[in-house]
C-alpha positions as CSV (number, residue, x, y, z in Angstrom):
1,M,25.9,-15.9,10.5
2,P,25.5,-12.7,8.3
3,H,22.9,-10.4,10.0
4,H,20.0,-10.6,7.7
5,R,17.9,-7.0,7.3
6,T,15.1,-6.4,5.7
7,R,13.6,-3.3,4.8
8,V,10.0,-2.1,6.4
9,F,7.4,-1.1,3.9
10,G,7.6,2.7,4.4
11,T,11.3,2.8,4.0
12,F,10.7,0.9,0.5
13,F,7.2,3.3,-0.1
14,D,9.4,6.0,0.1
15,S,11.9,4.8,-2.0
16,W,9.8,3.7,-4.3
17,S,7.7,7.0,-4.9
18,A,11.0,8.7,-5.2
19,G,12.2,6.2,-8.2
20,K,9.2,7.1,-9.9
21,N,10.1,10.2,-12.7
22,S,9.3,9.0,-15.5
23,L,6.0,8.7,-14.6
24,Q,3.0,11.6,-15.4
25,R,3.0,14.3,-12.4
26,S,-0.8,12.9,-11.9
27,T,0.5,9.9,-11.5
28,T,2.7,10.4,-9.2
29,E,0.5,12.6,-7.2
30,K,-2.0,10.1,-7.3
31,Y,0.5,7.1,-5.8
32,E,1.4,10.1,-2.5
33,Q,-2.4,10.8,-2.7
34,H,-2.7,7.1,-1.6
35,G,0.1,5.7,-0.4
36,R,0.6,8.9,2.3
37,P,-2.5,8.8,4.1
38,Y,-3.6,5.0,3.6
39,L,-0.6,2.2,3.0
40,K,2.5,3.4,5.0
41,P,0.4,4.2,8.6
42,R,-1.4,0.6,8.1
43,L,1.7,-0.8,6.6
44,G,4.5,0.8,6.8
45,H,5.9,-0.8,10.0
46,F,6.1,-4.5,8.2
47,E,9.0,-5.9,7.4
48,L,8.7,-6.8,3.2
49,D,9.2,-10.7,3.9
50,E,6.7,-10.5,6.1
51,L,4.1,-8.8,4.6
52,R,1.0,-10.6,3.5
53,G,-2.5,-10.5,1.8
54,D,-4.2,-10.3,4.7
55,H,-2.0,-7.6,6.1
56,V,-3.7,-5.6,3.0
57,S,-6.8,-7.2,2.9
58,A,-7.4,-5.8,7.1
59,M,-5.8,-2.5,5.7
60,F,-8.9,-2.5,3.3
61,D,-11.0,-3.3,5.7
62,A,-10.0,-0.7,8.6
63,I,-10.1,2.1,5.3
64,E,-14.0,0.5,4.9
65,D,-14.6,0.9,8.3
66,A,-13.0,4.2,9.0
67,D,-15.0,5.5,6.0
68,L,-12.0,6.9,5.0
69,K,-12.7,6.9,1.2
70,S,-14.9,10.1,1.9
71,D,-12.5,12.3,-0.9
72,G,-14.8,9.8,-4.2
73,S,-11.8,7.0,-4.1
74,E,-14.2,4.4,-3.8
75,A,-13.7,3.0,-7.1
76,T,-10.0,2.8,-6.6
77,F,-9.8,1.0,-3.5
78,A,-12.5,-1.4,-4.6
79,M,-10.6,-2.3,-7.5
80,A,-7.2,-2.6,-5.4
81,R,-9.4,-5.0,-3.4
82,R,-10.3,-7.1,-6.2
83,R,-6.6,-7.2,-7.3
84,S,-5.8,-8.4,-4.1
85,R,-8.0,-10.7,-3.5
86,S,-7.4,-12.4,-7.0
87,R,-3.6,-12.3,-6.1
88,P,-2.2,-15.8,-5.8
89,G,-1.1,-16.8,-2.5
90,W,-2.1,-13.4,-1.0
91,T,-5.6,-14.5,0.7
């Protein structure tokens, strides 16, 4: 039986964000601003094939509970939360 290796989200995020050279600098900076402090610490350890919508929802709950949105990004997180809840199979 071949050994099946999957990547964890943190590694995926790093390679994904490194490949976004064609985007405007401000867009890339926003990805980094939200990805490094929020996504990677809370989702980085999950293997991609095991990452589910409830993990994403738990991340948003943790961010809200810790009041980590004090930098004015409430609207960004509210929009992302609505999108995560509206995705079929991501509940």
